[in-house]
Short mmCIF file of the C-alpha atoms (twelve columns), coordinates in Angstrom:
data_MODEL
# 
_entry.id   MODEL 
# 
loop_
_atom_site.group_PDB 
_atom_site.id 
_atom_site.type_symbol 
_atom_site.label_atom_id 
_atom_site.label_alt_id 
_atom_site.label_comp_id 
_atom_site.label_asym_id 
_atom_site.label_seq_id 
_atom_site.Cartn_x 
_atom_site.Cartn_y 
_atom_site.Cartn_z 
_atom_site.pdbx_PDB_model_num 
ATOM 1   C CA . MET A 1   -16.701 -18.092 17.131  1 
ATOM 2   C CA . SER A 2   -12.986 -17.820 16.480  1 
ATOM 3   C CA . GLN A 3   -10.630 -14.699 17.385  1 
ATOM 4   C CA . PRO A 4   -9.724  -12.558 14.281  1 
ATOM 5   C CA . ARG A 5   -6.076  -12.954 13.469  1 
ATOM 6   C CA . ASP A 6   -3.620  -10.496 15.052  1 
ATOM 7   C CA . TRP A 7   -1.480  -8.786  12.341  1 
ATOM 8   C CA . ARG A 8   0.656   -6.586  14.518  1 
ATOM 9   C CA . GLY A 9   3.428   -9.084  14.718  1 
ATOM 10  C CA . TRP A 10  3.480   -9.246  10.760  1 
ATOM 11  C CA . LEU A 11  3.144   -5.376  10.441  1 
ATOM 12  C CA . LEU A 12  6.138   -5.130  12.786  1 
ATOM 13  C CA . ALA A 13  7.954   -7.627  10.957  1 
ATOM 14  C CA . LEU A 14  7.368   -5.493  7.833   1 
ATOM 15  C CA . SER A 15  8.674   -2.332  9.539   1 
ATOM 16  C CA . ALA A 16  11.839  -4.332  10.434  1 
ATOM 17  C CA . LEU A 17  12.146  -5.584  6.975   1 
ATOM 18  C CA . ILE A 18  12.187  -1.892  5.958   1 
ATOM 19  C CA . VAL A 19  14.988  -1.008  8.422   1 
ATOM 20  C CA . ALA A 20  16.904  -3.855  7.482   1 
ATOM 21  C CA . LEU A 21  16.923  -3.329  3.877   1 
ATOM 22  C CA . ASP A 22  17.535  0.172   4.285   1 
ATOM 23  C CA . ARG A 23  20.602  -0.453  6.376   1 
ATOM 24  C CA . ILE A 24  21.901  -2.938  3.710   1 
ATOM 25  C CA . THR A 25  21.543  -0.925  0.676   1 
ATOM 26  C CA . LYS A 26  23.039  2.142   2.576   1 
ATOM 27  C CA . LEU A 27  25.925  0.222   3.602   1 
ATOM 28  C CA . TRP A 28  26.507  -1.061  0.409   1 
ATOM 29  C CA . VAL A 29  26.260  2.216   -1.290  1 
ATOM 30  C CA . SER A 30  28.784  3.712   1.607   1 
ATOM 31  C CA . HIS A 31  31.227  0.733   0.988   1 
ATOM 32  C CA . HIS A 32  31.129  0.597   -2.766  1 
ATOM 33  C CA . ILE A 33  30.711  4.312   -4.172  1 
ATOM 34  C CA . ALA A 34  32.751  7.138   -2.975  1 
ATOM 35  C CA . GLU A 35  30.739  10.107  -1.743  1 
ATOM 36  C CA . GLY A 36  29.717  12.197  -4.515  1 
ATOM 37  C CA . ASN A 37  30.247  9.555   -7.256  1 
ATOM 38  C CA . ILE A 38  27.609  7.742   -9.383  1 
ATOM 39  C CA . ILE A 39  26.747  4.558   -11.131 1 
ATOM 40  C CA . VAL A 40  24.647  5.270   -14.181 1 
ATOM 41  C CA . VAL A 41  22.027  2.506   -14.544 1 
ATOM 42  C CA . ILE A 42  19.985  4.105   -17.209 1 
ATOM 43  C CA . PRO A 43  21.304  7.150   -18.692 1 
ATOM 44  C CA . ARG A 44  19.745  10.455  -18.341 1 
ATOM 45  C CA . VAL A 45  17.037  8.412   -16.137 1 
ATOM 46  C CA . PHE A 46  18.445  6.639   -13.112 1 
ATOM 47  C CA . ALA A 47  21.614  6.270   -11.245 1 
ATOM 48  C CA . ILE A 48  22.970  5.019   -8.104  1 
ATOM 49  C CA . SER A 49  24.817  7.615   -6.074  1 
ATOM 50  C CA . HIS A 50  26.331  8.391   -2.777  1 
ATOM 51  C CA . VAL A 51  25.059  11.511  -1.181  1 
ATOM 52  C CA . MET A 52  25.278  12.672  2.674   1 
ATOM 53  C CA . ASN A 53  22.033  14.457  3.303   1 
ATOM 54  C CA . PRO A 54  22.182  16.410  6.546   1 
ATOM 55  C CA . GLY A 55  18.839  17.889  5.907   1 
ATOM 56  C CA . ALA A 56  15.308  16.561  5.844   1 
ATOM 57  C CA . ALA A 57  13.501  14.980  2.904   1 
ATOM 58  C CA . PHE A 58  14.325  16.372  -0.533  1 
ATOM 59  C CA . SER A 59  17.275  18.052  1.110   1 
ATOM 60  C CA . LEU A 60  15.131  20.696  3.008   1 
ATOM 61  C CA . PHE A 61  17.181  22.511  5.735   1 
ATOM 62  C CA . THR A 62  20.690  21.401  4.196   1 
ATOM 63  C CA . ASP A 63  21.819  24.961  4.209   1 
ATOM 64  C CA . SER A 64  20.772  25.665  7.795   1 
ATOM 65  C CA . PRO A 65  23.014  28.174  9.611   1 
ATOM 66  C CA . ASN A 66  23.168  25.976  12.543  1 
ATOM 67  C CA . PRO A 67  23.668  22.431  11.226  1 
ATOM 68  C CA . ALA A 68  24.046  20.918  14.792  1 
ATOM 69  C CA . ARG A 69  20.644  22.356  15.866  1 
ATOM 70  C CA . THR A 70  19.104  21.308  12.539  1 
ATOM 71  C CA . ARG A 71  20.530  17.684  13.225  1 
ATOM 72  C CA . TRP A 72  19.110  17.479  16.513  1 
ATOM 73  C CA . MET A 73  15.720  18.881  15.909  1 
ATOM 74  C CA . LEU A 74  15.355  16.549  12.952  1 
ATOM 75  C CA . THR A 75  16.569  13.547  15.272  1 
ATOM 76  C CA . ALA A 76  13.851  14.660  17.976  1 
ATOM 77  C CA . PHE A 77  10.868  15.011  15.444  1 
ATOM 78  C CA . SER A 78  11.810  11.569  13.725  1 
ATOM 79  C CA . LEU A 79  11.931  9.723   17.060  1 
ATOM 80  C CA . ILE A 80  8.621   11.575  18.130  1 
ATOM 81  C CA . ALA A 81  6.943   10.731  15.016  1 
ATOM 82  C CA . ALA A 82  8.246   7.161   14.979  1 
ATOM 83  C CA . LEU A 83  6.761   6.752   18.465  1 
ATOM 84  C CA . VAL A 84  3.520   8.231   17.343  1 
ATOM 85  C CA . VAL A 85  3.283   5.912   14.155  1 
ATOM 86  C CA . PHE A 86  4.179   2.808   16.393  1 
ATOM 87  C CA . ILE A 87  1.553   3.576   18.881  1 
ATOM 88  C CA . ILE A 88  -0.979  4.009   16.054  1 
ATOM 89  C CA . LEU A 89  0.231   0.712   14.598  1 
ATOM 90  C CA . ILE A 90  -0.304  -1.430  17.793  1 
ATOM 91  C CA . ARG A 91  -3.526  0.070   18.438  1 
ATOM 92  C CA . ILE A 92  -5.029  -0.478  14.668  1 
ATOM 93  C CA . GLY A 93  -2.740  -3.439  13.690  1 
ATOM 94  C CA . ARG A 94  -4.977  -6.056  15.047  1 
ATOM 95  C CA . ARG A 95  -6.772  -5.924  11.590  1 
ATOM 96  C CA . LEU A 96  -4.834  -5.872  8.555   1 
ATOM 97  C CA . SER A 97  -5.892  -2.650  6.442   1 
ATOM 98  C CA . PHE A 98  -4.317  -0.194  4.028   1 
ATOM 99  C CA . THR A 99  -3.754  2.110   7.075   1 
ATOM 100 C CA . ALA A 100 -2.142  -0.473  9.086   1 
ATOM 101 C CA . VAL A 101 0.288   -1.295  6.303   1 
ATOM 102 C CA . SER A 102 0.858   2.190   5.670   1 
ATOM 103 C CA . MET A 103 1.836   2.792   9.284   1 
ATOM 104 C CA . ALA A 104 4.230   -0.247  9.099   1 
ATOM 105 C CA . LEU A 105 5.965   1.366   6.002   1 
ATOM 106 C CA . VAL A 106 6.118   4.586   7.753   1 
ATOM 107 C CA . LEU A 107 7.503   3.242   10.923  1 
ATOM 108 C CA . GLY A 108 10.133  1.105   9.201   1 
ATOM 109 C CA . GLY A 109 11.126  4.240   7.050   1 
ATOM 110 C CA . ALA A 110 11.230  6.772   9.931   1 
ATOM 111 C CA . ILE A 111 13.613  4.281   12.014  1 
ATOM 112 C CA . GLY A 112 15.931  3.663   9.041   1 
ATOM 113 C CA . ASN A 113 16.608  7.562   8.531   1 
ATOM 114 C CA . VAL A 114 16.627  8.217   12.215  1 
ATOM 115 C CA . TRP A 115 19.307  5.313   12.654  1 
ATOM 116 C CA . ASP A 116 21.687  7.533   10.251  1 
ATOM 117 C CA . ARG A 117 21.040  10.616  11.951  1 
ATOM 118 C CA . ILE A 118 21.777  9.396   15.471  1 
ATOM 119 C CA . ALA A 119 24.957  7.148   14.249  1 
ATOM 120 C CA . TYR A 120 26.332  9.484   11.640  1 
ATOM 121 C CA . GLY A 121 24.695  13.051  11.882  1 
ATOM 122 C CA . THR A 122 23.504  12.546  8.304   1 
ATOM 123 C CA . VAL A 123 21.394  10.399  6.018   1 
ATOM 124 C CA . VAL A 124 22.677  8.360   3.199   1 
ATOM 125 C CA . ASP A 125 20.774  9.192   0.012   1 
ATOM 126 C CA . PHE A 126 21.582  6.955   -2.962  1 
ATOM 127 C CA . ILE A 127 18.650  6.703   -5.606  1 
ATOM 128 C CA . GLU A 128 19.082  9.541   -8.228  1 
ATOM 129 C CA . VAL A 129 16.081  9.897   -10.842 1 
ATOM 130 C CA . HIS A 130 16.035  12.408  -13.649 1 
ATOM 131 C CA . ILE A 131 12.733  12.939  -15.360 1 
ATOM 132 C CA . ILE A 132 13.267  14.631  -18.826 1 
ATOM 133 C CA . HIS A 133 15.332  17.716  -17.482 1 
ATOM 134 C CA . TYR A 134 14.673  17.565  -13.955 1 
ATOM 135 C CA . HIS A 135 16.848  15.797  -11.296 1 
ATOM 136 C CA . TRP A 136 14.776  14.636  -8.436  1 
ATOM 137 C CA . PRO A 137 16.434  14.958  -4.985  1 
ATOM 138 C CA . ASP A 138 18.368  11.810  -4.308  1 
ATOM 139 C CA . PHE A 139 16.514  9.628   -1.734  1 
ATOM 140 C CA . ASN A 140 17.004  6.055   -0.119  1 
ATOM 141 C CA . LEU A 141 14.735  3.047   0.687   1 
ATOM 142 C CA . ALA A 142 13.395  4.426   3.989   1 
ATOM 143 C CA . ASP A 143 12.291  7.498   2.003   1 
ATOM 144 C CA . SER A 144 10.466  5.472   -0.551  1 
ATOM 145 C CA . ALA A 145 8.826   3.393   2.342   1 
ATOM 146 C CA . ILE A 146 7.559   6.650   3.844   1 
ATOM 147 C CA . VAL A 147 6.236   7.820   0.571   1 
ATOM 148 C CA . ILE A 148 4.478   4.658   -0.290  1 
ATOM 149 C CA . GLY A 149 3.045   4.476   3.333   1 
ATOM 150 C CA . GLY A 150 1.739   8.022   2.861   1 
ATOM 151 C CA . ILE A 151 0.091   7.182   -0.503  1 
ATOM 152 C CA . LEU A 152 -1.439  4.159   0.849   1 
ATOM 153 C CA . LEU A 153 -2.679  6.142   3.817   1 
ATOM 154 C CA . LEU A 154 -4.290  8.809   1.222   1 
ATOM 155 C CA . ILE A 155 -5.881  6.089   -0.942  1 
ATOM 156 C CA . ASP A 156 -7.459  4.547   2.228   1 
ATOM 157 C CA . SER A 157 -8.727  7.845   3.181   1 
ATOM 158 C CA . LEU A 158 -10.311 8.112   -0.437  1 
ATOM 159 C CA . ARG A 159 -11.975 4.760   -0.482  1 
ATOM 160 C CA . PRO A 160 -15.646 4.524   0.270   1 
ATOM 161 C CA . ARG A 161 -16.623 3.070   3.797   1 
ATOM 162 C CA . HIS A 162 -17.852 -0.565  3.868   1 
ATOM 163 C CA . GLN A 163 -21.518 -1.153  4.573   1 
ATOM 164 C CA . GLU A 164 -20.617 -2.837  8.022   1 
ATOM 165 C CA . GLN A 165 -18.771 0.203   9.062   1 
ATOM 166 C CA . LEU A 166 -21.909 2.335   8.145   1 
ATOM 167 C CA . ASP A 167 -24.246 0.059   10.020  1 
ATOM 168 C CA . SER A 168 -22.105 -0.213  12.968  1 
ATOM 169 C CA . SER A 169 -21.727 3.774   13.299  1 
ATOM 170 C CA . PRO A 170 -23.636 5.448   16.146  1 
ATOM 171 C CA . SER A 171 -25.714 7.581   13.763  1 
ATOM 172 C CA . ALA A 172 -26.785 4.619   11.814  1 
ATOM 173 C CA . ASN A 173 -28.759 3.311   14.852  1 
ATOM 174 C CA . PRO A 174 -31.800 5.473   15.694  1 
# 
């Protein structure tokens, strides 16, 4: 009987691809769009902007009374989260699953944003979306990877368990 394929290398490559694409897009925006400016792609719907976000996702904690402490707390939290996700990915990544792919996406996104925090003290956001009269907070590819990973994790948690998993559970064997 052959050994099942180990997917951890491919999953870590997916994380690295997310980090690389995130870096490339942030560097492009930083070099081609002045901070605070935008390039309208679809009027009243989508634009590419250049926003420096010192806070967390959706600009949370941006108006903190102590920005330096907020920066280091967000950096520490992001590093710890990335480490935990990496450990989970290494443990479950032998098999390809929604959970493993979601962890790879979250890991890549977390590393992409923590890179900015460590190097620049702030995160470059550049995707600007308007939905009717609502302006969604600007975000980036790392944020997108984290959200998509979270959605995949939610979908996986709602999926019915496969019969072979039920048959191998301790309660299934009397």
